[in-house]
C-alpha positions in Angstrom: 73.6 25.3 -57.8 70.4 23.3 -59.3 69.6 23.7 -63.5 65.7 24.1 -63.6 64.2 23.1 -67.6 60.9 24.7 -68.8 59.2 23.1 -71.0 59.5 24.8 -74.0 57.1 23.4 -76.8 54.1 25.9 -76.5 53.1 28.2 -73.8 54.8 30.9 -71.6 57.9 29.5 -71.4 60.1 32.3 -72.3 58.7 34.2 -69.3 59.5 31.6 -66.6 63.0 31.7 -68.1 63.5 35.8 -67.7 62.3 35.2 -64.1 64.6 32.4 -63.2 67.3 34.2 -64.6 66.1 37.9 -62.1 67.0 34.9 -59.6 70.1 33.7 -61.5 69.0 30.3 -61.4 70.6 28.2 -64.3 67.9 27.4 -66.8 67.1 25.3 -69.8 64.4 25.0 -72.3 63.1 21.8 -72.4 62.0 20.2 -76.1 63.3 16.6 -76.3 64.2 13.6 -74.5 67.8 14.4 -74.0 67.3 17.7 -72.8 65.7 16.4 -69.4 68.5 14.0 -68.5 70.4 17.2 -67.0 68.1 18.8 -64.9 67.2 19.3 -61.3 63.8 20.2 -61.7 61.2 21.1 -64.3 58.6 23.7 -64.7 55.3 23.0 -67.4 54.0 26.5 -68.3 50.9 28.4 -69.0 49.7 27.8 -72.1 46.8 25.5 -74.1 46.6 22.2 -72.2 45.6 19.9 -75.0 48.6 21.8 -77.4 51.1 20.8 -74.5 49.8 17.3 -73.6 49.4 16.5 -77.7 53.3 17.7 -77.9 54.6 15.9 -75.2 53.1 12.8 -76.7 54.4 13.6 -79.8 57.8 14.4 -78.7 57.8 11.2 -76.6 58.1 13.4 -73.3 55.4 11.9 -70.8 56.6 8.9 -69.2 60.0 10.5 -68.9 58.5 13.1 -67.2 56.6 10.5 -64.8 59.7 8.5 -64.2 61.6 11.6 -63.2 58.7 12.7 -61.2 58.4 9.4 -59.5 62.4 9.8 -58.2 61.3 12.8 -56.8 62.7 15.3 -58.9 60.4 19.0 -58.6 58.0 19.8 -61.2 55.8 23.1 -61.0 53.1 23.5 -63.3 51.1 26.6 -63.8 47.8 27.4 -65.3 47.7 24.6 -68.1 50.6 23.2 -66.7 48.3 22.4 -63.4 46.0 20.8 -65.8 48.7 18.7 -67.2 50.2 17.4 -63.6 46.4 16.8 -62.1 44.9 13.2 -61.3 41.6 14.0 -64.0 40.4 16.7 -66.1 36.7 17.6 -65.7 35.0 18.2 -69.1 31.7 19.9 -69.9 29.5 18.3 -73.0 31.5 20.9 -75.8 34.9 19.8 -74.6 34.1 16.0 -74.9 33.8 16.0 -78.5 37.0 16.3 -78.8 40.2 14.3 -78.7 40.9 14.2 -74.9 44.8 13.6 -73.6 45.4 12.0 -70.6 47.1 14.0 -67.7 50.7 12.8 -66.1 48.3 12.0 -62.7 51.4 13.5 -60.7 49.4 15.4 -58.0 45.9 13.5 -56.5 43.6 16.4 -57.9 41.2 16.6 -60.3 40.5 20.3 -62.7 38.3 21.9 -63.6 39.6 23.8 -67.2 38.7 27.4 -67.7 36.6 27.3 -65.1 37.4 31.2 -64.2 35.2 32.0 -67.3 36.8 33.2 -70.5 39.8 35.6 -71.4 37.3 38.6 -71.2 37.0 37.3 -67.6 40.6 37.1 -66.5 41.2 39.1 -63.4 44.0 39.8 -60.8 43.8 39.0 -56.8 45.7 39.3 -53.7 46.5 36.5 -52.3 48.1 35.1 -49.4 50.4 32.7 -49.6 52.4 29.9 -47.5 55.5 30.7 -46.8 55.4 34.6 -48.0 55.3 37.2 -45.1 53.3 39.6 -48.5 50.5 39.4 -50.1 50.9 38.3 -53.7 49.5 39.7 -56.6 48.4 37.1 -58.7 46.8 37.0 -62.6 44.2 34.6 -63.7 44.1 34.2 -67.0 41.3 31.1 -68.4 42.3 29.5 -65.4 41.6 26.1 -64.1 39.7 25.7 -60.7 40.3 22.9 -58.4 36.9 20.4 -58.5 38.4 18.1 -55.4 42.0 17.6 -53.9 43.2 14.7 -52.4 43.8 13.5 -48.7 48.1 14.1 -49.1 47.3 16.7 -50.9 48.4 20.8 -49.2 46.6 24.1 -49.9 49.3 26.8 -49.7 47.0 29.4 -50.9 43.1 29.9 -51.4 41.4 33.4 -53.0 38.6 33.6 -50.4 39.8 31.0 -47.8 37.5 28.8 -50.7 39.1 28.4 -53.8 42.4 26.7 -54.0 44.9 28.0 -56.2 48.6 27.0 -55.0 48.8 23.1 -53.7 51.4 20.7 -53.1 52.4 17.3 -52.6 55.5 15.5 -52.5 57.7 17.2 -54.8 54.9 18.2 -57.4 54.0 21.9 -56.9 50.9 24.2 -59.0 49.4 27.5 -59.3 46.2 27.8 -61.4 47.6 31.4 -62.3 50.3 33.3 -64.1 53.4 33.9 -61.6 55.9 34.3 -65.1 53.6 37.5 -66.2 54.1 39.4 -63.1 57.4 41.2 -61.7 57.6 39.2 -58.8 59.5 36.2 -58.4 59.0 34.8 -55.2 56.4 31.7 -56.4 59.6 30.8 -58.3 61.5 31.0 -55.1 59.4 29.0 -53.2 60.1 26.3 -55.8 63.5 26.6 -56.2 63.4 26.2 -52.1 62.0 22.7 -53.0 65.4 21.8 -54.1 
C-alpha cells in the first residue's frame, strides 16, 4: 500500500489526512526534507498559495518536490495546490505590488488566482468527472481558474463544459476546488489509482 504525503505547512492538510483515513491509506504529514524521502505520492492542499510557496522556499522543499515529480511520483494539488503546481500565475495589478513566488511548473497550465471571486462568492456545484459514474458535489472557495491549457494536459471535469476544474498531465493532478471539505472520497480515490 502506498504512503501518501500531505504537505502540512499551511492550509487544509488535516482534512486531506482524514479523507485518506476513510480510504485506509497510509499518510504522513510533510514538513521537512527528511519526510519527503519515504513517500509514494504527495498532496498539496488548499490554503493561501503565496504563504505555501514562501514556506516551500523557507523549508527548502521546492526543488526536492520538483525532482520527485520528474521521477514520476504522483502529485495532486487542490485549490492553492493547483496554483503552486501551475506553469504561470496571472496577477492583477494589485497583486503585482506584492512579492511573487514562482510556481513549481509541473503542469502546463496558467492560473488566475481567486478568479471565481472572494470568500463571499464561494459556491458549490455538481460536477461530471471522468472516471466517476455519479456527479461529484464540489466546494469552491476563492478558487483559481485555468486561463491556458497546454496540449498535453487532459481535462477530467469542467463547469458547464467550459471552465476546466480537474486536469491531469502525466503524474500531476490538479483541482480548483476543495474535495477534502466534502464527505465524498472519490476524487482522493482517483488520485490513489494513479499509483
